[in-house]
C-alpha positions as CSV (number, residue, x, y, z in Angstrom):
1,M,-29.7,-43.4,-51.8
2,L,-29.9,-44.9,-48.3
3,R,-28.1,-43.0,-45.7
4,M,-27.4,-43.1,-42.0
5,V,-29.2,-40.2,-40.3
6,G,-27.9,-37.9,-37.6
7,R,-28.7,-37.9,-33.9
8,R,-31.6,-35.4,-34.2
9,A,-33.6,-38.0,-36.1
10,L,-32.7,-40.6,-33.6
11,A,-33.9,-38.6,-30.6
12,R,-37.5,-39.3,-31.3
13,R,-39.3,-42.5,-32.3
14,P,-40.7,-42.5,-35.9
15,P,-44.4,-43.1,-35.6
16,R,-44.4,-45.4,-38.7
17,P,-42.0,-46.4,-41.5
18,F,-43.3,-43.7,-43.9
19,A,-42.6,-40.2,-42.6
20,S,-45.9,-38.6,-43.5
21,D,-45.9,-39.0,-47.2
22,A,-47.7,-35.8,-47.9
23,R,-45.0,-33.8,-46.2
24,S,-41.7,-35.4,-47.1
25,G,-42.3,-38.5,-49.3
26,G,-39.6,-40.2,-47.4
27,W,-39.0,-43.5,-45.5
28,T,-37.2,-44.3,-42.3
29,N,-36.7,-47.6,-40.5
30,W,-38.0,-48.1,-37.0
31,A,-34.7,-47.1,-35.3
32,G,-34.3,-44.0,-37.5
33,N,-30.7,-45.0,-38.5
34,V,-31.5,-45.7,-42.1
35,S,-33.7,-43.5,-44.3
36,V,-34.5,-42.2,-47.7
37,A,-35.2,-38.5,-47.8
38,R,-37.5,-38.6,-50.8
39,L,-38.9,-41.5,-52.7
40,A,-39.2,-41.3,-56.5
41,R,-42.9,-42.0,-56.5
42,A,-45.8,-42.4,-54.1
43,V,-45.9,-45.4,-51.8
44,E,-48.1,-48.3,-53.1
45,R,-50.5,-50.1,-50.8
46,P,-51.9,-53.2,-52.5
47,S,-54.9,-54.8,-50.9
48,S,-54.9,-58.1,-52.7
49,E,-52.6,-60.6,-54.3
50,P,-53.6,-59.7,-57.9
51,M,-53.0,-56.0,-57.2
52,L,-49.6,-56.9,-55.7
53,A,-48.7,-59.1,-58.6
54,Q,-49.7,-56.4,-61.1
55,L,-47.6,-53.7,-59.3
56,V,-44.5,-55.9,-59.2
57,G,-44.9,-57.1,-62.8
58,S,-45.1,-53.6,-64.1
59,A,-42.2,-52.2,-62.0
60,R,-38.6,-51.9,-63.1
61,R,-37.6,-51.9,-59.4
62,A,-39.8,-52.8,-56.5
63,R,-39.3,-53.2,-52.7
64,V,-41.7,-54.1,-50.0
65,V,-41.1,-52.8,-46.5
66,G,-42.8,-53.9,-43.3
67,A,-42.5,-52.5,-39.8
68,G,-38.9,-51.4,-40.6
69,H,-37.4,-53.3,-37.6
70,S,-34.1,-54.1,-39.4
71,W,-31.1,-51.9,-38.7
72,S,-29.4,-52.9,-42.0
73,T,-29.4,-51.1,-45.3
74,V,-30.1,-54.4,-47.1
75,A,-33.6,-54.4,-45.7
76,G,-34.2,-50.8,-46.8
77,V,-35.6,-49.3,-49.9
78,D,-34.0,-47.6,-53.0
79,G,-35.3,-44.1,-53.4
80,S,-34.1,-43.5,-56.9
81,D,-36.4,-45.4,-59.2
82,C,-38.2,-47.9,-57.1
83,H,-41.9,-48.8,-56.5
84,V,-42.0,-48.9,-52.7
85,M,-44.8,-51.0,-51.3
86,T,-46.3,-51.6,-47.9
87,L,-48.6,-54.6,-47.2
88,E,-50.5,-52.9,-44.4
89,H,-53.7,-53.4,-46.4
90,M,-52.9,-57.1,-46.7
91,A,-53.2,-58.0,-43.0
92,S,-56.2,-60.3,-42.9
93,I,-56.6,-63.7,-41.3
94,L,-57.9,-65.8,-44.2
95,G,-58.9,-69.0,-42.4
96,H,-57.7,-72.1,-40.5
97,D,-57.7,-75.9,-40.7
98,L,-58.7,-77.6,-37.5
99,D,-57.5,-81.0,-38.5
100,A,-54.1,-79.8,-39.8
101,M,-53.8,-77.2,-37.0
102,T,-52.8,-74.5,-39.5
103,V,-53.8,-70.9,-39.9
104,T,-53.6,-68.9,-43.2
105,V,-52.8,-65.2,-43.1
106,Q,-51.7,-62.4,-45.3
107,P,-48.1,-61.1,-44.9
108,G,-49.0,-57.6,-43.4
109,L,-50.6,-59.1,-40.3
110,H,-48.6,-58.1,-37.1
111,V,-47.2,-61.0,-35.1
112,K,-49.1,-59.9,-31.9
113,D,-52.4,-60.2,-33.8
114,L,-51.4,-63.6,-35.1
115,I,-50.5,-64.8,-31.6
116,A,-53.9,-63.6,-30.3
117,H,-55.8,-65.3,-33.0
118,V,-54.0,-68.6,-32.6
119,D,-54.6,-68.5,-28.9
120,E,-58.4,-68.0,-29.5
121,L,-58.3,-71.3,-31.5
122,G,-56.8,-73.1,-28.5
123,W,-53.3,-73.4,-30.2
124,S,-49.9,-71.9,-29.8
125,L,-47.3,-70.9,-32.4
126,P,-44.3,-73.2,-32.0
127,N,-41.9,-70.3,-31.4
128,I,-42.1,-66.6,-31.2
129,S,-39.5,-63.8,-31.4
130,A,-38.4,-61.4,-28.7
131,I,-40.8,-58.7,-29.9
132,D,-44.2,-59.0,-31.5
133,T,-44.7,-55.8,-33.5
134,Q,-43.2,-57.1,-36.8
135,Q,-45.3,-58.1,-39.8
136,V,-45.5,-61.8,-40.6
137,G,-43.9,-61.3,-44.0
138,G,-41.0,-59.4,-42.6
139,V,-40.4,-62.1,-39.9
140,L,-40.0,-64.8,-42.6
141,A,-37.9,-62.7,-45.0
142,T,-35.4,-61.5,-42.4
143,S,-35.0,-64.8,-40.6
144,T,-36.3,-63.7,-37.2
145,H,-35.5,-66.9,-35.4
146,G,-37.0,-66.9,-31.9
147,G,-35.0,-68.9,-29.4
148,G,-34.1,-72.3,-28.1
149,V,-32.2,-75.3,-29.5
150,R,-35.0,-77.6,-28.4
151,N,-37.6,-75.6,-30.3
152,P,-38.9,-75.3,-33.9
153,L,-37.5,-72.2,-35.7
154,I,-39.8,-69.4,-36.9
155,P,-38.8,-69.3,-40.6
156,Q,-38.0,-73.0,-40.8
157,D,-41.1,-74.4,-39.1
158,W,-43.8,-71.7,-39.3
159,I,-44.2,-72.2,-43.0
160,H,-46.6,-75.0,-43.9
161,S,-47.1,-73.5,-47.3
162,C,-47.0,-70.1,-48.9
163,R,-47.7,-68.1,-52.1
164,L,-44.8,-66.1,-53.6
165,V,-45.0,-63.3,-56.1
166,D,-41.8,-63.3,-58.1
167,G,-39.9,-60.5,-59.8
168,R,-42.1,-60.6,-62.9
169,G,-45.4,-60.8,-61.1
170,D,-46.0,-64.5,-61.4
171,V,-47.4,-66.4,-58.4
172,H,-45.9,-69.6,-57.1
173,E,-47.4,-72.0,-54.6
174,L,-44.7,-73.5,-52.3
175,K,-45.2,-76.3,-49.8
176,A,-42.9,-77.4,-47.0
177,G,-41.3,-80.7,-47.8
178,R,-42.2,-80.6,-51.5
179,D,-40.5,-77.4,-52.4
180,E,-37.6,-77.2,-49.9
181,D,-35.1,-76.3,-52.6
182,V,-36.9,-73.0,-53.0
183,L,-38.0,-72.4,-49.4
184,R,-34.3,-72.6,-48.3
185,G,-33.9,-69.3,-50.2
186,V,-37.3,-67.8,-49.3
187,R,-36.8,-68.3,-45.5
188,G,-34.4,-65.5,-44.5
189,G,-33.7,-64.5,-48.1
190,L,-34.3,-60.8,-47.5
191,G,-37.1,-60.7,-50.1
192,T,-34.7,-61.3,-53.0
193,L,-36.8,-64.2,-54.5
194,G,-40.1,-62.4,-54.2
195,V,-42.9,-61.2,-52.0
196,I,-44.9,-63.6,-49.8
197,S,-48.5,-62.8,-50.5
198,E,-50.1,-65.5,-48.3
199,V,-48.7,-68.0,-45.8
200,T,-50.2,-71.0,-44.0
201,I,-48.5,-71.4,-40.6
202,Q,-48.2,-74.6,-38.7
203,C,-49.3,-74.4,-35.1
204,E,-49.3,-76.8,-32.2
205,P,-51.5,-77.6,-29.2
206,L,-51.8,-74.8,-26.6
207,F,-49.0,-74.6,-24.1
208,H,-48.1,-72.1,-21.4
209,L,-44.7,-70.9,-20.5
210,G,-43.1,-71.6,-17.1
211,V,-40.8,-68.6,-16.6
212,R,-38.0,-68.1,-14.2
213,C,-35.4,-65.3,-14.1
214,V,-32.1,-66.0,-12.3
215,T,-28.9,-64.2,-11.7
216,L,-25.6,-65.7,-12.7
217,S,-22.1,-64.4,-12.2
218,E,-20.1,-63.8,-15.4
219,D,-18.1,-67.0,-14.8
220,E,-21.4,-69.0,-14.3
221,L,-22.9,-67.4,-17.4
222,C,-20.0,-68.7,-19.5
223,S,-19.7,-72.1,-18.0
224,E,-23.4,-72.8,-17.6
225,F,-25.2,-71.1,-20.5
226,G,-24.4,-74.0,-22.9
227,R,-25.8,-76.6,-20.6
228,L,-28.9,-74.5,-19.8
229,N,-29.7,-74.2,-23.5
230,Y,-30.3,-77.9,-23.7
231,A,-32.1,-78.1,-20.3
232,H,-34.8,-75.6,-21.1
233,D,-37.0,-74.7,-24.1
234,F,-36.0,-71.0,-24.2
235,V,-33.0,-69.4,-22.6
236,T,-32.1,-65.7,-22.9
237,G,-29.2,-64.0,-21.2
238,L,-28.8,-60.3,-20.6
239,W,-25.3,-58.9,-19.8
240,L,-23.7,-55.5,-19.4
241,P,-20.0,-54.8,-19.1
242,H,-18.8,-54.3,-15.5
243,A,-22.1,-55.5,-14.1
244,E,-20.3,-58.7,-13.0
245,R,-23.5,-60.6,-13.4
246,A,-26.1,-61.5,-15.9
247,A,-29.9,-62.0,-15.9
248,V,-31.0,-65.3,-17.4
249,Y,-34.5,-66.3,-18.4
250,L,-35.2,-70.0,-18.1
251,V,-38.5,-70.7,-19.9
252,D,-40.2,-74.0,-20.6
253,K,-43.3,-75.1,-22.4
254,V,-46.0,-76.4,-20.0
255,V,-49.1,-78.1,-21.5
256,E,-52.3,-76.7,-20.0
257,G,-54.0,-79.2,-17.6
258,C,-50.9,-81.2,-16.8
259,P,-49.8,-81.5,-13.1
260,A,-46.7,-79.3,-13.7
261,H,-48.9,-76.5,-15.0
262,A,-51.4,-76.7,-12.1
263,A,-48.6,-76.7,-9.6
264,A,-46.9,-73.8,-11.2
265,V,-50.0,-71.7,-11.3
266,A,-50.9,-72.5,-7.7
267,S,-47.4,-71.9,-6.3
268,A,-46.2,-68.9,-8.3
269,P,-48.9,-66.8,-9.9
270,V,-47.6,-63.9,-11.9
271,D,-48.5,-60.3,-11.1
272,R,-48.8,-59.1,-14.7
273,R,-48.6,-55.4,-13.7
274,A,-45.4,-56.0,-11.8
275,L,-44.0,-58.0,-14.8
276,D,-44.9,-55.1,-17.2
277,A,-43.2,-52.6,-14.9
278,W,-40.1,-54.8,-14.6
279,Q,-39.8,-55.0,-18.4
280,A,-40.3,-51.3,-18.9
281,G,-37.7,-50.4,-16.3
282,L,-35.2,-52.9,-17.9
283,L,-35.7,-52.3,-21.6
284,E,-37.7,-49.3,-22.5
285,R,-37.4,-45.6,-22.1
286,H,-36.8,-45.1,-18.4
287,V,-34.0,-46.5,-16.3
288,F,-31.8,-48.1,-19.0
289,H,-32.2,-45.1,-21.3
290,A,-31.2,-42.7,-18.5
291,F,-28.3,-44.8,-17.4
292,S,-26.9,-45.4,-20.9
293,L,-27.1,-41.7,-21.9
294,Y,-25.4,-40.6,-18.7
295,G,-22.7,-43.3,-19.4
296,H,-22.1,-42.0,-22.9
297,E,-21.5,-38.5,-21.5
298,N,-19.5,-39.7,-18.5
299,P,-17.6,-42.8,-19.7
300,D,-15.6,-42.9,-16.5
301,R,-18.8,-43.7,-14.6
302,V,-20.0,-46.6,-16.8
303,A,-18.7,-49.3,-14.6
304,D,-20.4,-47.9,-11.5
305,L,-23.7,-47.2,-13.4
306,N,-23.9,-50.8,-14.8
307,R,-23.2,-52.3,-11.4
308,I,-26.0,-50.1,-9.9
309,F,-28.4,-51.1,-12.7
310,A,-27.7,-54.8,-12.3
311,E,-28.2,-54.5,-8.5
312,M,-31.5,-52.8,-9.1
313,Y,-33.0,-55.1,-11.7
314,W,-30.9,-58.3,-12.0
315,R,-31.7,-60.2,-8.8
316,E,-32.2,-63.8,-8.1
317,K,-35.8,-64.9,-9.0
318,T,-37.0,-61.5,-10.2
319,F,-40.1,-63.4,-11.0
320,D,-41.2,-67.0,-11.2
321,G,-44.5,-68.2,-12.7
322,T,-46.5,-69.3,-15.6
323,L,-47.8,-67.3,-18.6
324,K,-49.9,-67.9,-21.6
325,L,-47.9,-67.5,-24.8
326,K,-49.9,-64.4,-25.8
327,D,-48.9,-62.8,-22.4
328,A,-45.3,-64.0,-22.6
329,V,-42.3,-61.8,-21.9
330,V,-42.1,-60.0,-25.2
331,F,-39.6,-57.2,-25.3
332,E,-40.6,-53.8,-26.6
333,L,-37.1,-52.9,-27.7
334,P,-36.3,-49.2,-27.3
335,Y,-36.1,-47.4,-30.6
336,F,-32.8,-45.8,-29.5
337,L,-31.0,-49.2,-29.4
338,V,-29.1,-50.2,-32.6
339,G,-27.2,-53.5,-32.7
340,A,-25.8,-56.5,-34.6
341,E,-26.1,-60.2,-34.0
342,Y,-23.7,-63.2,-34.7
343,G,-24.1,-66.9,-34.4
344,F,-21.4,-69.3,-33.0
345,E,-21.4,-73.1,-32.8
346,A,-23.1,-74.2,-29.6
347,D,-20.1,-76.2,-28.4
348,R,-18.0,-72.9,-28.4
349,T,-20.4,-71.2,-25.9
350,D,-17.9,-71.0,-23.0
351,E,-15.0,-69.8,-25.1
352,V,-17.0,-67.2,-27.1
353,L,-18.8,-65.7,-24.1
354,R,-15.5,-65.3,-22.2
355,A,-13.9,-63.7,-25.2
356,V,-16.8,-61.2,-25.7
357,I,-17.0,-60.3,-22.0
358,E,-13.3,-59.7,-21.8
359,H,-13.1,-57.7,-25.1
360,N,-16.0,-55.4,-24.4
361,T,-15.0,-54.8,-20.8
362,R,-11.4,-54.0,-21.8
363,G,-12.6,-51.9,-24.8
364,L,-14.7,-49.7,-22.5
365,A,-11.7,-49.1,-20.2
366,E,-9.6,-48.2,-23.2
367,G,-12.2,-46.0,-24.8
368,V,-12.7,-48.1,-28.0
369,A,-16.0,-49.8,-27.1
370,A,-19.5,-48.6,-26.4
371,N,-21.6,-49.5,-23.4
372,Q,-23.6,-52.4,-24.9
373,V,-26.3,-54.6,-23.5
374,H,-25.8,-58.1,-24.9
375,Y,-28.8,-60.4,-25.6
376,I,-27.6,-64.0,-25.6
377,R,-29.9,-66.7,-27.1
378,S,-29.7,-69.9,-29.1
379,M,-31.0,-71.4,-32.4
380,R,-31.6,-75.0,-33.5
381,G,-29.7,-75.8,-36.7
382,D,-31.5,-75.4,-40.0
383,D,-30.8,-75.8,-43.7
384,N,-31.5,-72.3,-45.0
385,Y,-28.9,-70.7,-47.3
386,M,-28.6,-67.4,-45.5
387,S,-29.0,-68.4,-41.9
388,M,-26.7,-68.1,-38.9
389,A,-27.7,-71.7,-38.1
390,G,-27.3,-73.1,-41.6
391,G,-25.8,-76.5,-42.2
392,G,-27.8,-78.0,-39.4
393,R,-25.6,-76.7,-36.6
394,D,-27.0,-75.5,-33.3
395,V,-25.7,-72.0,-32.4
396,I,-25.7,-69.5,-29.6
397,T,-26.4,-65.9,-30.8
398,I,-24.9,-62.8,-29.3
399,N,-26.7,-59.5,-30.0
400,P,-24.8,-56.4,-28.7
401,N,-27.0,-53.3,-28.7
402,T,-26.0,-49.7,-28.0
403,N,-27.9,-46.5,-27.3
404,V,-27.5,-44.0,-30.2
405,S,-29.7,-41.2,-28.9
406,G,-28.7,-38.2,-26.9
407,P,-26.3,-35.3,-27.6
408,G,-22.8,-36.3,-28.6
409,S,-23.3,-40.0,-28.2
410,Q,-24.0,-41.4,-31.6
411,R,-20.6,-41.3,-33.2
412,E,-18.9,-42.9,-30.2
413,A,-21.6,-45.5,-29.7
414,L,-21.5,-46.5,-33.4
415,R,-17.8,-46.6,-33.4
416,G,-17.8,-48.9,-30.4
417,L,-20.6,-51.1,-31.9
418,S,-18.7,-51.4,-35.1
419,E,-15.5,-52.5,-33.3
420,M,-17.5,-55.1,-31.4
421,A,-19.1,-56.4,-34.6
422,R,-15.7,-56.5,-36.3
423,Y,-14.3,-58.5,-33.4
424,M,-17.1,-61.0,-33.3
425,H,-17.0,-61.6,-37.0
426,E,-13.3,-61.4,-37.9
427,D,-11.6,-62.6,-34.7
428,L,-14.2,-65.0,-33.3
429,G,-15.6,-66.3,-36.6
430,G,-19.2,-65.3,-35.9
431,V,-21.9,-65.6,-38.6
432,P,-23.9,-62.4,-39.1
433,H,-27.6,-62.0,-38.9
434,L,-27.9,-60.2,-42.2
435,A,-30.9,-58.0,-41.2
436,K,-29.1,-56.7,-38.1
437,L,-25.6,-56.0,-39.2
438,W,-24.1,-52.6,-40.0
439,G,-22.1,-52.6,-43.2
440,V,-23.5,-56.0,-44.1
441,E,-23.0,-55.4,-47.9
442,S,-19.3,-55.8,-47.5
443,I,-19.6,-59.3,-46.0
444,D,-18.3,-62.2,-48.1
445,L,-21.3,-64.6,-48.0
446,D,-19.4,-67.5,-49.6
447,A,-16.8,-67.3,-46.8
448,C,-18.9,-66.8,-43.8
449,M,-22.3,-68.4,-44.3
450,P,-22.5,-72.0,-43.0
451,S,-24.1,-73.1,-46.2
452,G,-20.7,-72.4,-47.9
453,P,-20.0,-71.5,-51.5
454,A,-22.2,-74.3,-52.8
455,G,-25.1,-73.0,-50.8
456,M,-24.6,-69.4,-51.8
457,D,-24.3,-70.4,-55.5
458,A,-27.6,-72.2,-55.1
459,M,-29.1,-69.1,-53.5
460,R,-27.8,-66.9,-56.4
461,A,-29.3,-69.4,-58.9
462,L,-32.7,-69.1,-57.2
463,Q,-32.4,-65.3,-57.3
464,E,-31.7,-65.4,-61.1
465,R,-34.6,-67.9,-61.5
466,F,-37.3,-66.0,-59.6
467,D,-36.1,-62.4,-60.2
468,P,-34.1,-62.5,-63.5
469,D,-34.5,-58.7,-64.0
470,G,-33.3,-57.9,-60.5
471,T,-36.6,-56.2,-59.6
472,F,-36.0,-56.7,-55.9
473,M,-32.3,-56.0,-55.9
474,T,-31.4,-52.7,-54.3
475,P,-27.7,-51.5,-54.5
476,P,-26.9,-52.8,-51.0
477,L,-28.4,-56.2,-51.9
478,R,-26.5,-56.4,-55.2
479,E,-23.2,-55.7,-53.3
480,L,-24.1,-58.3,-50.7
481,F,-24.8,-61.0,-53.3
482,R,-21.7,-60.1,-55.3
483,K,-19.2,-63.0,-55.3
484,K,-16.2,-61.8,-53.5
485,S,-14.0,-64.9,-53.3
């Protein structure tokens, strides 16, 4: 059975998803909040598509896990009677097509290695996520979306074609455009239709990123974020309650060799070491970790702490320059952060941001909320059945994260995060990111997914077609897919 683990396990970063098989035979996700103490059998590590297909075809239950970046039980494993597999031995780059500008890889390849290879070819991926340590297969299955309403989406537009091993071990070749009825369920489908064994990814000509970080007041964040989303290729906001300001990244694609690129490089070269230090101080184990832990133990000081933190790190034009995509601002999210994410129609940006800021700030004062750093981004509309941006609607996404390490802090932090998640879903009508939500199995997909009951019926039909025996369906996934209305 999957379980939430105590604070001792959260106090250190698991070195890898499998907690030293020889010692414990267990599994834990990257954050350490979901684990299986003991698996029923040894972890399988297929090294080829035929081996993968044979293992799946002979298993009563099977589940593939990647880097374990999801916080949700629906992306976990079943320890009772399940063949747990990792694709770490299927991590090769298989080839590329210069004319089509595509690269073919295996699903266990880490995103950072894919980015580096594509850069060597003189290309760029059309979009990347905020972190680069996931495996390609996991990115596609969990609907990692990247950012920007002006940009292609990762699961929607990365896949030029792919090969899928279904629940009985049969292999299907799927191609974008031709097999969209199936790909709508594969993209972001949490692995319920099968395991991607190979994927050909569509790339585009090399571009750099013009990066600027500005500081906005809370009122400016609410009133301007929606406009900024359509004025720049990538926009990300970072907000803390009581900080009275937000840091906002304004990022645009700049084609190498164009006058804008030359001018940017000449006028604002980036000191990479300073940029790395800035990221570490903001997001990793140092300043924010210390501030948030102290705030958990001293809630009456949170407002002052957050204001000090914002004054130290969220300043006008923290940096301004141009980066290659492979050197872009990629967050190494601290393992002690756990969060949720919800999507809202883009035309509700002002209303929703004001409501979230007011609710979290008031909740902290009343002792019913946790100190949460909010990541604010956007997504272009897509047509995937289980997507926050389904139905073709552009959305902003709000991702509250809280620190769950440190003595005495976990219960209060999770209680506050759960309250914020409930508010954004039930009161504001937010659509959950299914790989990030706590208690996601209780969600009514027919009622909350933009694809609606018809879309979810189509998704269930695909699941029955590609996995009629429920090989990939863990108990949390069965509950998630259960028709509740």
